[in-house]
DOTI-38127 format. One line per 4 residues: number of its first residue (from 1); their letters; for each residue z, x, y of N, C-alpha, C. Coordinates in steps of 0.02 Angstrom, whole numbers, m for minus. Each point is the difference from the previous one (the first is absolute). Layout:
REM DOTI-38127
NUM) A) Z X Y Z X Y Z X Y ~ ...
This chain:
REM DOTI-38127
1) XXXX) m1 36 m62 0 m38 67 m2 42 59 ~ m46 m12 47 1 40 56 60 m10 43 ~ 19 54 40 56 m9 45 m15 m37 62 ~ 44 m53 11 m13 m40 68 m3 38 59
5) XXXX) m44 m8 38 m9 42 62 59 m17 49 ~ 32 51 26 55 m15 47 m31 m18 70 ~ 34 m42 32 m33 m16 71 31 47 54 ~ m46 15 35 11 43 62 30 m32 54
9) XXXX) 65 7 20 32 m40 55 11 50 57 ~ m28 m21 55 m1 48 58 34 m34 61 ~ 47 47 28 33 m24 56 m36 28 56 ~ m26 m42 45 m35 14 66 50 0 60
13) XXXX) 13 53 25 48 3 47 m38 0 76 ~ 24 m46 40 m27 m9 64 63 5 56 ~ m20 26 56 51 6 57 m19 m45 57 ~ 40 m40 31 m23 m34 50 4 42 70
17) XXXX) m45 m2 35 m9 44 57 64 m8 53 ~ 26 53 28 54 2 46 m8 m51 49 ~ 51 m37 18 4 m51 50 m44 m64 m7 ~ m22 m4 m60 m30 m62 m28 37 m31 m54
21) XXXX) m23 m67 m14 38 m37 m53 m44 m12 m60 ~ m64 18 m2 m38 m18 m53 m59 55 m4 ~ m17 21 m61 m57 39 m3 m53 m42 m28 ~ m60 3 39 m57 m36 m11 m55 39 m25
25) XXXX) m38 m16 m62 m60 31 m21 m53 m40 15 ~ m43 10 51 m52 m50 19 m69 41 m5 ~ m44 m44 11 m75 29 9 m35 m5 m57 ~ m69 24 13 m52 m1 m56 14 49 m53
29) XXXX) 46 53 1 12 40 m55 32 m39 m56 ~ 21 m63 16 36 m46 m59 m56 m47 m22 ~ m51 11 15 m68 m44 m26 m17 39 m59 ~ 11 m17 m61 m11 44 m55 m3 m41 m61
33) XXXX) m23 28 m55 9 m30 m68 70 19 m24 ~ 41 m46 m21 68 19 m25 m3 m5 m74 ~ m3 57 m29 m9 5 m75 54 45 m22 ~ 59 m13 6 55 36 m31 5 m10 m65
37) XXXX) 7 43 m51 5 m5 m70 57 m42 m14 ~ m5 m41 m50 58 m50 m21 65 35 m13 ~ m12 61 m28 63 41 m19 27 37 57 ~ m26 m2 59 21 28 56 32 m40 51
41) XXXX) 64 m1 m1 35 m44 46 30 43 60 ~ 19 m28 51 32 32 57 48 m39 32 ~ 49 25 36 52 m38 39 15 38 62 ~ 28 m28 51 12 27 62 79 7 23
45) XXXX) 10 50 45 69 m4 17 13 m46 61 ~ m49 m34 17 m1 m56 55 m22 m65 m23 ~ 20 m54 32 m23 m66 m15 m82 7 12 ~ m38 m26 m38 m83 3 7 m17 m65 20
49) XXXX) m37 m9 49 m30 m68 15 m77 14 3 ~ m42 m34 m46 m68 9 1 m40 m63 15 ~ m55 11 42 m35 m66 19 m79 12 m18 ~ m25 m43 m35 m68 0 m34 m47 m31 56
53) XXXX) m42 38 34 m44 m28 48 m61 m30 m37 ~ m25 39 m49 m54 m13 m31 0 28 m77 ~ m20 m47 m45 m11 25 m74 49 m40 m42 ~ m2 18 m65 41 m29 m53 9 49 m57
57) XXXX) 53 m14 m39 21 36 m57 61 m19 m30 ~ 39 45 m27 64 m14 m35 50 54 20 ~ 61 m24 1 60 51 13 45 m6 m70 ~ 15 52 m26 49 6 m62 62 20 30
61) XXXX) 54 m31 m14 71 16 14 34 20 m67 ~ 48 55 14 33 25 m62 41 m52 m47 ~ m3 m66 23 26 m46 m43 m45 m29 m49 ~ m58 29 5 m55 m18 m44 m48 m57 20
65) XXXX) 21 m31 58 m40 m58 26 m62 32 37 ~ m54 m39 m3 m62 18 33 m16 m59 43 ~ m8 18 66 m10 m54 49 m64 11 36 ~ m43 m52 5 m67 8 36 8 m4 77
69) XXXX) m37 36 33 m5 m10 72 m74 m6 28 ~ m6 m23 56 m64 m17 31 7 8 83 ~ m54 m6 32 3 3 71 57 m44 31 ~ 42 32 41 52 m46 23 63 3 m43
73) XXXX) m5 40 m48 70 11 m41 39 56 37 ~ 67 m5 m13 41 53 20 58 11 m47 ~ 24 69 0 51 20 m45 64 16 38 ~ 52 m21 m30 70 27 28 32 34 m68
77) XXXX) 0 71 7 25 35 m59 55 46 21 ~ 59 m19 m22 65 44 13 m8 68 m28 ~ 48 38 28 9 74 m23 12 0 m81 ~ m15 45 m36 10 13 m70 m32 m50 m49
81) XXXX) m49 m35 28 m41 m44 m46 m67 25 m19 ~ m11 34 m57 m72 25 m10 m46 m57 m8 ~ m62 22 25 m53 m47 m8 m66 37 4 ~ m61 m31 m12 m55 30 m1 m52 m59 28
85) XXXX) m57 24 34 m47 m44 25 m75 23 m27 ~ m42 m51 m18 m63 16 m13 m54 m59 28 ~ m53 19 24 m51 m45 23 m34 m35 m57 ~ m33 m55 18 m52 m33 m48 m61 37 3
89) XXXX) m24 22 m55 m72 33 m6 4 61 43 ~ m59 15 30 m6 55 46 0 m11 74 ~ 17 m65 20 m5 m18 69 62 36 39 ~ m6 19 65 50 22 36 55 m58 22
93) XXXX) 59 23 5 56 m39 30 21 29 66 ~ 19 m39 41 32 26 63 69 m22 11 ~ 44 41 m12 74 m12 5 24 43 60 ~ 59 m25 31 35 40 46 79 m9 m17
97) XXXX) 35 49 16 70 4 m27 52 14 51 ~ 54 m26 m3 62 14 44 52 17 m49 ~ 42 53 28 59 25 m33 55 3 44 ~ 55 m29 m27 64 m22 42 59 32 m39
101) XXXX) 49 25 37 56 19 m27 52 m58 20 ~ m1 m52 m52 37 m60 13 76 2 9 ~ 23 47 m39 71 13 m2 29 27 61 ~ m37 53 23 20 37 63 m9 m47 62
105) XXXX) m60 m41 5 m12 m40 53 46 m58 0 ~ 19 m33 m49 41 m55 m3 75 21 19 ~ 19 63 m28 67 21 12 5 20 76 ~ m50 24 29 4 15 78 m11 m67 41
109) XXXX) m36 m48 m25 m12 m62 35 69 m38 6 ~ 33 1 m54 64 m42 m11 56 40 m8 ~ 7 44 47 46 57 m3 74 m32 m7 ~ 10 m56 39 67 m28 2 14 m46 m67
113) XXXX) m46 m13 m30 5 m46 m57 m35 32 m65 ~ 31 54 m28 m28 36 m55 m4 m44 m61 ~ 45 m46 m7 m5 m45 m60 m65 m36 0 ~ m16 m30 55 m64 m34 15 m57 43 m16
117) XXXX) 2 61 30 m56 44 m10 m6 23 m74 ~ 49 7 m39 m9 15 m71 m25 m62 m37 ~ 18 m60 18 m24 m59 m32 m71 m5 15 ~ m27 8 60 m67 m5 14 m43 60 m36
121) XXXX) 27 56 m4 m28 51 m35 m10 m11 m70 ~ 53 m33 m36 m9 m17 m72 m50 m51 m6 ~ m6 m46 44 m45 m54 m6 m76 29 5 ~ m9 47 50 m67 27 10 m21 36 m57
125) XXXX) 47 37 m40 m14 42 m50 8 m31 m68 ~ 11 m57 m1 10 m39 m67 m49 m6 m42 ~ m71 m10 23 m51 m3 m47 m65 16 35 ~ m56 14 m35 m62 5 24 m34 m60 7
129) XXXX) m46 m12 50 m42 m62 4 m75 18 11 ~ m46 m33 m33 m69 1 18 m17 m74 11 ~ m12 m6 73 m12 m66 25 m63 m10 39 ~ m20 m58 18 m61 m9 43 21 m33 61
133) XXXX) m40 10 53 18 m20 67 6 m77 2 ~ m31 m37 m48 m1 m71 1 64 m23 m30 ~ 35 43 m38 70 m19 m31 52 13 50 ~ m7 44 40 55 16 48 m28 32 63
137) XXXX) m28 m52 43 m30 23 59 45 37 45 ~ 64 m19 2 43 32 51 7 79 m17 ~ 15 10 m68 5 69 m19 m66 41 14 ~ m49 m38 m20 m70 43 8 m13 7 78
141) XXXX) 23 m42 45 m8 7 67 36 59 25 ~ 59 7 m26 50 53 21 m29 70 m13 ~ m35 m2 m60 m30 66 m27 m63 14 50 ~ m39 m46 11 m64 7 42 24 22 71
145) XXXX) 61 m28 25 18 10 67 18 75 7 ~ 34 31 m49 16 70 2 m54 47 m5 ~ m45 m21 m54 m62 39 m2 m39 4 69 ~ m2 m50 33 m42 m4 64 39 41 48
149) XXXX) 63 m13 4 39 45 48 m6 72 m13 ~ 5 21 m66 m13 72 m10 m63 22 16 ~ m54 m47 m2 m72 24 10 m13 6 80 ~ 33 m40 39 m12 3 68 46 37 46
153) XXXX) 63 5 m22 51 42 37 3 m20 78 ~ 11 m60 11 5 m32 68 63 25 37 ~ 10 m21 63 63 8 34 63 m27 m39 ~ 52 34 6 64 m23 m30 m11 0 m80
157) XXXX) m39 40 m23 m19 m2 m74 67 13 m49 ~ 40 42 25 63 8 m45 45 m58 m4 ~ 10 m37 55 40 m56 2 m33 m59 m37 ~ m58 m4 10 m38 m51 m37 1 5 m72
161) XXXX) m11 63 m18 m6 25 m74 70 m20 m30 ~ 54 15 33 64 m11 m25 11 m76 m12 ~ m16 m37 45 10 m73 m7 m43 m32 m54 ~ m61 29 m4 m44 m28 m59 25 27 m63
165) XXXX) 28 62 m17 21 24 m58 67 m39 m23 ~ 36 m19 55 61 m46 m19 m17 m62 m25 ~ m54 m35 37 m28 m67 m25 m25 1 m66 ~ m39 55 m13 m27 16 m71 42 m4 m55
169) XXXX) 62 45 14 52 5 m54 32 m67 m13 ~ 12 m28 58 36 m74 m12 m47 m46 m39 ~ m65 4 15 m50 m45 m42 4 20 m70 ~ 3 60 m20 5 31 m63 62 m27 m35
173) XXXX) 55 1 41 67 m22 m25 m3 m74 m22 ~ m41 m37 42 1 m67 m13 m35 m24 m66 ~ m51 45 m25 m33 m20 m64 40 34 m65 ~ 65 32 20 43 27 m54 69 m33 11
177) XXXX) 4 m62 m11 70 m32 12 45 24 m58 ~ 62 4 20 58 26 m47 9 m58 m47 ~ 13 19 m60 13 m43 m54 65 14 m38 ~ 36 m44 m22 62 12 m37 m16 39 m66
181) XXXX) 39 54 m8 m14 41 m54 49 m17 m59 ~ m31 m9 m62 49 m15 m56 29 71 m24 ~ m34 53 17 30 68 m28 m8 42 61 ~ 52 25 29 5 52 51 m9 70 m22
185) XXXX) m4 16 m65 9 72 m23 m61 43 26 ~ m63 m31 7 m54 44 24 16 19 72 ~ 19 m50 41 19 15 70 59 53 7 ~ 48 m5 m44 54 49 1 m29 71 m15
189) XXXX) m43 2 m48 m27 62 m18 m43 35 53 ~ m40 m41 36 m31 27 63 41 21 52 ~ 57 m31 8 51 21 55 27 59 m26 ~ 11 10 m64 29 64 m20 m43 54 13
193) XXXX) m68 m11 m2 m47 56 7 3 23 74 ~ 20 m48 48 m3 18 74 53 61 6 ~ 56 m1 m37 50 56 8 m35 66 m26 ~ m41 0 m51 m27 67 m22 m52 19 44
197) XXXX) m41 m45 32 m55 21 48 38 20 67 ~ 50 m24 19 37 23 59 30 65 m10 ~ 23 18 m65 29 61 m17 m50 54 5 ~ m64 m15 m25 m56 48 0 m22 19 71
201) XXXX) m2 m55 44 m19 8 71 45 48 29 ~ 66 m13 m8 47 43 31 12 75 m35 ~ m12 4 m59 18 64 m32 m63 38 m26 ~ m61 m13 20 m61 23 m24 m2 76 m2
205) XXXX) 38 25 50 m1 79 9 46 37 m45 ~ 33 m40 m43 56 28 m50 m34 m13 m75 ~ 36 30 m41 m7 m14 m69 22 m64 m21 ~ m49 m41 m20 20 m72 m24 m11 m10 m69
209) XXXX) 56 m20 m34 0 m20 m77 m10 m69 m5 ~ m37 m15 m46 m11 m75 m22 67 m29 m13 ~ 48 36 m34 60 m27 m18 37 m18 68 ~ m4 31 50 30 m15 63 m33 m64 27
213) XXXX) m68 m11 m3 m23 m59 21 13 m62 m39 ~ 14 11 m66 26 m58 m40 71 m17 20 ~ 40 57 20 67 m17 13 1 m43 65 ~ m34 24 48 0 m40 67 m36 m66 m9
217) XXXX) m28 m13 m48 m33 m70 m23 42 m38 m42 ~ 64 27 m24 40 m27 m47 m31 m22 m65 ~ m45 39 m24 m35 m7 m65 0 61 m42 ~ m9 m10 m65 2 55 m43 m67 36 10
221) XXXX) 0 62 m14 m63 40 13 m59 m32 m35 ~ 6 m14 m59 m58 m32 m41 m20 m61 35 ~ 44 m43 9 m16 m65 32 m34 12 70 ~ 26 42 41 m25 18 65 m69 22 m1
225) XXXX) m18 49 m50 m71 17 m6 m45 m55 m13 ~ 19 m44 m44 m43 m51 m23 m12 m51 62 ~ 58 m13 31 m5 m50 54 m38 32 60 ~ 12 62 14 m37 34 55 m83 m2 m12
229) XXXX) m14 15 m60 m73 5 m13 m31 m63 8 ~ 38 m59 m22 m30 m69 1 1 m22 70 ~ 47 17 46 m6 m27 67 m40 43 40 ~ 1 66 m5 m34 47 53 m67 29 m32
233) XXXX) m14 m23 m60 m64 23 m29 m13 74 m4 ~ 54 38 3 m3 72 m16 70 22 m22 ~ m4 62 m36 64 32 m26 49 20 59 ~ 67 m1 m9 39 23 54 m13 68 26
237) XXXX) m21 47 m37 m19 69 19 m63 m1 41 ~ m41 m41 m15 m68 m4 42 19 m30 65 ~ 49 m51 6 15 m24 62 35 54 42 ~ 38 37 m25 41 51 39 m55 48 30
241) XXXX) m43 21 m46 m56 43 25 m47 m33 55 ~ m12 m63 m11 m33 m38 52 27 m7 67 ~ 70 m6 9 40 m3 53 0 75 36 ~ 10 48 m41 m6 69 26 m67 21 33
245) XXXX) m55 m24 m37 m64 12 30 m11 m44 62 ~ 24 m56 4 m3 m42 57 38 33 59 ~ 59 22 m11 38 32 49 m38 67 23 ~ m34 34 m51 m34 61 16 m61 m13 50
249) XXXX) m34 m61 m14 m52 m19 44 26 m7 66 ~ 60 m27 12 25 m14 68 14 64 31 ~ 27 46 m31 16 66 21 m67 37 26 ~ m52 m3 m42 m70 28 12 m24 m27 59
253) XXXX) 7 m70 15 m27 m29 56 35 18 68 ~ 65 8 m6 45 m2 61 36 60 10 ~ m12 55 m38 27 63 15 m43 61 m10 ~ 14 59 19 m36 59 m9 32 41 m57
257) XXXX) 45 m27 m35 24 45 m55 m49 19 m53 ~ 21 53 m31 m51 30 m46 0 m42 m62 ~ m55 m3 m43 7 m35 m60 52 23 m45 ~ 24 60 m7 53 16 m40 64 m30 26
261) XXXX) 13 m1 63 67 m26 29 m3 m76 m13 ~ m54 m30 8 m4 m72 m17 9 m13 m72 ~ m24 35 m46 16 m12 m70 74 0 m11 ~ 34 52 29 74 5 m13 37 m61 36
265) XXXX) m24 m19 62 36 m56 30 m8 m69 m43 ~ m51 m10 m37 m5 m59 m36 21 8 m70 ~ 34 57 m20 36 8 m64 m33 35 m53 ~ m55 43 16 m36 36 m53 24 71 2
269) XXXX) 25 27 m50 22 74 m4 m67 46 m10 ~ m48 m34 m42 m57 32 m18 m61 m25 49 ~ m32 53 24 m57 m21 44 m58 m25 m39 ~ m14 27 m57 m51 m22 m46 15 m76 m22
273) XXXX) 66 m14 m16 16 m72 m16 m19 m48 54 ~ 18 25 64 m17 m38 62 m77 m13 3 ~ m37 52 m6 m69 m7 m3 m27 m38 m46 ~ 19 0 m59 m26 m39 m61 15 m76 16
277) XXXX) 64 m12 27 17 m75 11 m43 m30 57 ~ m9 55 51 m35 m26 58 m75 m28 m20 ~ m28 46 m33 m66 m18 m28 m3 m60 m41 ~ 53 m1 m49 m1 m67 m36 6 m65 32
281) XXXX) 45 m2 58 7 m63 35 m52 m9 52 ~ m10 52 39 m50 m8 53 m67 15 m12 ~ m19 46 m46 m70 11 m18 m28 53 42 ~ 44 45 32 m30 51 37 61 55 9
285) XXXX) m16 62 18 56 47 14 31 m16 62 ~ 67 26 13 37 m10 60 m49 28 63 ~ m25 55 m13 m40 29 56 m62 m48 17 ~ m33 m21 m45 m59 m45 10 24 m64 37
289) XXXX) 54 m25 m26 29 m69 24 20 12 76 ~ 34 55 12 25 14 70 m59 6 44 ~ m52 34 m16 m64 6 42 m30 m63 12 ~ m4 m44 m54 m31 m69 12 43 m36 42
293) XXXX) 62 7 3 49 m45 36 m6 28 77 ~ m11 64 9 m9 25 64 m66 m19 33 ~ m50 m5 m41 m63 m7 29 m15 m71 15 ~ 15 m48 m45 m14 m74 21 46 m38 m44
297) XXXX) 35 m48 37 47 m43 m29 m33 m36 m57 ~ m66 m27 5 m26 m40 m49 m11 37 m65 ~ 6 68 3 m12 36 m63 54 m7 m51 ~ 62 m17 30 53 m9 m43 m9 m54 m56
301) XXXX) m45 m53 22 m6 m55 m49 m48 19 m55 ~ m31 61 m4 m41 23 m48 35 29 m64 ~ 72 9 11 40 29 m54 39 m56 m26 ~ 5 0 m67 37 m56 m36 60 31 m39
305) XXXX) 54 m36 3 58 31 m40 m4 m42 m67 ~ 0 43 m53 m25 m34 m64 58 8 m51 ~ 8 m58 m35 53 3 m64 m36 m27 m52 ~ 2 34 m58 m30 m16 m62 49 m29 m50
309) XXX) m6 m55 m26 43 m31 m51 m41 m42 m48 ~ 22 7 m64 m26 m43 m53 19 m73 14 ~ m47 m41 11 17 m72 9 m6 m45 m56
């Protein structure tokens, strides 16, 4: 019996431009044939909103469901939900995309009521949607309004964008009403993961043992590994390295430190290990990435942070 092919699951890491609330991928470069292999899924570190101006095809979610789309369809895909898109036949499709850090935006928007901010964030990230503008014209209209605002950059663009993003997230929360849960265990496990993620974010420059992450999550190490992979779609050690490389990118962009010093700052004793992990996640050497970052901001989007996992 032939061995079942493992699926390639890729994390595509995007950054929202400074002093903006949404990253918009617009224009004719997104008019293309979308023929991603069925075994190649990807997910994002940000909430992805896609709008199909022209074309038709199918979208596969990691739940196994396949949804059809057509002109006027739009997607709302929260972080950490692998998916793949392919066009019907050889015809081109024209999509445009928005990426939003819903957690940070809502936390800052509702600073005096963090409980409400967390509830909204949970509802926004609750599930993926493939909808059509005829099904939810209000939500479709919010998406089109942001696309148009990002395209034209009129006066008071920042303030208008902020209001439009707030409205969009509220519209998404509306289509994800809270339901009574018969079993709160999955939610408790996700909350337990928050402690381990916070620990990594705070101690990435130090030696981090998986045993320690399990302890701060109040789980056994075996259970922690299983739950972490299920929720985060990568092994704990890969996540630690991912955060270290993410921090390294920040140092490369915002400081004149040497590559060697940056490697030490983000927790790598071995420079060769740092280079190997940088290439693994970003797809380029630190030197090449830094030069791209200095030459043109848009070049940052050419590099993908990748995680492979048998699915």
